[in-house]
N, C-alpha and C positions, 0 to 999 in steps of 0.2 A: 351487471352479474347479478347473482343472485346472493340473497342473504347470508347462506351457507359457505359461497365460495368464496363472499368478503372473510367472513368468519375464519376460513381455513386460510386466508392470505394473512390475517390480523395475528393468530397464531403463530405462522413460520417468523414474522415480524418480529412479534412476543419476544418466541424462542430461540431466533439466531440473530435476531438484532445487531445485540454487541459484539457478537465472532465479528459480522460483517463490516462493523462500524471502525473493530480493531483493524482490520484490513485496510478499507478505504484510510486510516487515517497513517498509516505506514505507508502508503500510495501517496497522496495529496502533504501532508508533512503538517497540516494545522486541521484543528477540530472543526472550522467551520470550512474550510475546501472540504473535509471530509465529510460532516453532515451532508454537505449539499449534494457529492458523489454518491452517497450511499441513498439521499433521499431520486436523485435522477435515476440510477440504478434501479430500484425499485417502485417506481411510479411506470416504466418499460416493462420490467418483472410481473407487474398488475395486471397488465394490457393483454399479456400472455398468458397470463394464471391460467384460465384451463387446461392449456398445451403443456405447461410445463408443473403444475404440481404435485406431480409424485418426485420430481427433478430439481428442485427450486433452485438448491443454493449453489451447485457447480455453477448455474445458468448467470445467476445475479454478482455471483463473483468474476464471471469472465465479463459482465457488462462491466463490473468496476475498473476492471484490468484496461479493457476497450478503451473506456471512455476518456480514462486517466492518459493514456497513452495521447489521444485523440486533444486533448486539452494540452498537451505538454505539443505537441506539433502545432496546435494556433498558437499556443501562448512564442512559441519561436518564432513565428510569424509579425507580433505584435512589437510595435517599438515600446519602449521605456519612457512611464511618465513620470517626469520627476515632480517631486513636491517641495514646499520650501522647509519644512521642517521633516522632520525622521519620528517616525512614532517613539515612543516609552518601551522601552524592552520588560518584560515583568520581572519583578526580581522577588528575592525570598528563595532564593535558591537553599535547596537541601544539603545541609553538610556532609553528608555520607559518601563517598567514595564513588558507591558506584554507582549513584543516582549523578552524579558531576560525571563521570564516565558516559551515562545514557544518554544525558543531553550532548555532549560533546559530538557522541556518534550520531545522533538524529542533525544536529546542526551537518556534517558530514557526511550523510545519508544526503541531505538536499542539495551538495554540492556534486554529486554522482549525474551522469547520464540518463535519461528515463528507463532507456531501456535494463543499464545496470542495475538500477532502482527497482525496478520489477521483478528481475531476477533473486535480487536477494530475498526482496517480500514472498516472492513465491517459494523460493529453494529454504530460506531461513524460518520466516513467519507464519509458513503455510505447509511446512515441510515436505513438499512434495518433491519426487525424485526428479532428477535431468528430465528423464522424457515426457515426465509429465505438466515439466514447465514448457521444455520444446511446444507441447500442443497447445497449452492454453496460450502462449506467445505466436505461433505460428511460426516457428521457427524449428530449426535441424540442434538436436539433440549438442552437436559440437561449439555450436554459437550459445546455449545456455553456461556451458564448459567456460567456453574463452571469455564471456561477460561475467561470469561470478568470477573468475578468477583475477579479472581485472580490476573488478571493484572492492574485492578483498584486498590485494594490494594497494588499490588508492584507499584505502579507508587504512591502512597501517602506515600508511605516510601523513595520512591528515590527523592520524590521534595514534601516538606511540604509542600510550599504554594500552590500545587494545592488545594486542599481544599478550600481554598478564594479567588478563580479568577475565573474569567468570565468564564474562557476556564470551568471549573472545573460546574457552572450553566448548559451549554452547555448541559456537558453528562447528566448529574440529569433531564433532559427533559423528 
């Protein structure tokens, strides 16, 4: 690629990288996995940059979603690997009720099936419509609506305080 093309791609990454990393984090559930997911997506986008430069962000987001779902599928085929000692959990939680609820929600999101997590990410983090979400995931609108409904019901079971929180008010909008 030319130096100008490299500069365009670098500018895109500098401008939109943080937003794309937030999406990757919501999908992957950890900072390291999100960084890996985004790095792979950006590498794929770089290879196609001359063709996608005008509309790169949706292309990269689609790569993120598809790569994460593919990763979940591969993980479901792998066996668990036992370890002798459990890793230490990070300490020092914020005493604020909102951050505690967010941590509970993050853990509950990890328990959702991959498609439900992807639907919630697209609908409520990305603020896409049901139709847009269906287009990204390659399914019907009814599937998106039912997956979102089941996912929210499951979150309410796992985190009973969810309904009374300001976060739930955001979702109900």
